[in-house]
PANU-341568 format. One record per residue (C-alpha): x, y, z; residue number from 0; residue in three letters. Coordinates in pm, whole numbers. Example, Ala and Ser with C-alpha at 12.3 -4.5 7.8 and 13.67 -1.06 7.14 Angstrom:
% PANU-341568
    east   north      up    k    r
    1230    -450     780    0  ALA
    1367    -106     714    1  SER
% end
This chain:
% PANU-341568
    east   north      up    k    r
    3626  -13320   -5918    0  MET
    3834  -13547   -5722    1  ASN
    3816  -13570   -5340    2  PHE
    4128  -13404   -5334    3  LEU
    4092  -13094   -5537    4  GLN
    3674  -13016   -5356    5  ASN
    3904  -13070   -5059    6  LEU
    4173  -12772   -5126    7  PHE
    4187  -12732   -5506    8  GLY
    3733  -12606   -5452    9  GLY
    3560  -12638   -5753   10  PRO
    3733  -12645   -6180   11  ASP
    3564  -12317   -6233   12  LEU
    3743  -12405   -6613   13  GLU
    3592  -12615   -6655   14  GLU
    3272  -12368   -6628   15  TYR
    3434  -12141   -6767   16  LEU
    3482  -12321   -7058   17  VAL
    3140  -12367   -7107   18  LYS
    2979  -11993   -7108   19  ASP
    2858  -12071   -6738   20  ALA
    2678  -11731   -6542   21  VAL
    2875  -11578   -6387   22  ILE
    2533  -11494   -6068   23  ILE
    2676  -11280   -5769   24  ASP
    2476  -11337   -5495   25  VAL
    2504  -11020   -5284   26  ARG
    2289  -10791   -5174   27  THR
    2349  -10451   -5414   28  ARG
    2474  -10270   -5252   29  GLY
    2772  -10565   -5233   30  GLU
    2759  -10559   -5505   31  PHE
    2779  -10191   -5678   32  GLN
    3099  -10168   -5419   33  MET
    3305  -10445   -5692   34  GLY
    3196  -10754   -5912   35  HIS
    3351  -10952   -6137   36  GLY
    3388  -10863   -6507   37  ASP
    3088  -11105   -6683   38  LYS
    2840  -11147   -6331   39  ALA
    2481  -11041   -6356   40  ILE
    2394  -10992   -5947   41  ASN
    2091  -11195   -5798   42  ILE
    2092  -11139   -5448   43  PRO
    2062  -11460   -5234   44  LEU
    1727  -11383   -5081   45  ASP
    1630  -11345   -5499   46  GLU
    1742  -11661   -5644   47  VAL
    1422  -11852   -5601   48  GLN
    1232  -11581   -5836   49  ARG
    1455  -11527   -6083   50  ASN
    1447  -11920   -6137   51  LEU
    1310  -11992   -6452   52  GLU
    1532  -11661   -6556   53  LYS
    1845  -11835   -6420   54  ILE
    1777  -12148   -6608   55  ARG
    1622  -11990   -6916   56  GLN
    1928  -11955   -7019   57  LYS
    2084  -12344   -7079   58  ASN
    2405  -12224   -6948   59  LYS
    2621  -12368   -6614   60  PRO
    2606  -12120   -6319   61  VAL
    2934  -11995   -6118   62  ILE
    2761  -11855   -5792   63  ALA
    3026  -11664   -5579   64  CYS
    2941  -11394   -5340   65  CYS
    3216  -11203   -5084   66  ALA
    3273  -11613   -4939   67  SER
    3144  -11877   -5031   68  GLY
    2905  -11899   -4803   69  ASN
    2609  -11792   -5004   70  ARG
    2726  -11904   -5310   71  SER
    2752  -12219   -5160   72  GLY
    2336  -12218   -5031   73  SER
    2299  -12093   -5390   74  ALA
    2495  -12364   -5581   75  ALA
    2345  -12622   -5410   76  ASN
    1986  -12465   -5449   77  PHE
    2016  -12465   -5804   78  LEU
    2135  -12802   -5821   79  LYS
    1791  -12932   -5637   80  ALA
    1609  -12823   -5898   81  GLN
    1817  -12962   -6131   82  GLY
    2082  -12723   -6263   83  ILE
    2452  -12743   -6280   84  ASP
    2600  -12523   -6058   85  ALA
    2827  -12489   -5907   86  VAL
    2975  -12264   -5557   87  ASN
    3304  -12043   -5682   88  GLY
    3399  -11861   -5346   89  GLY
    3453  -11523   -5376   90  SER
    3368  -11288   -5625   91  TRP
    3742  -11205   -5634   92  GLN
    3840  -11589   -5702   93  ASN
    3645  -11665   -5961   94  VAL
    3735  -11347   -6166   95  GLN
    4077  -11472   -6113   96  ARG
    3984  -11729   -6299   97  ALA
    3781  -11591   -6524   98  LEU
    4126  -11438   -6619   99  MET
    4325  -11706   -6584  100  ALA
    4064  -11853   -6872  101  HIS
    4130  -11530   -7103  102  LYS
    4465  -11536   -7133  103  SER
% end
């Protein structure tokens, strides 16, 4: 990812979607139930560490999302530190838009 893309455009989610990335929504269960993107699985941020092996066993890159990008940034950084190819997708709506564009 180049500097300008990182600064202005965020990660290239298409690159991760092509790799069939797992989309992990790290919002609370209540937030997730109010609405979430297609294919997203809910692992609240405070449960990511406990579910590390479950995530690792998927053997796929990860797109983390939340409401604004803050919690998903923490999750993506943690997963990267554990050797998992992870990216902060920002808000779940942003990831959903990327997923819809990927499908078309």
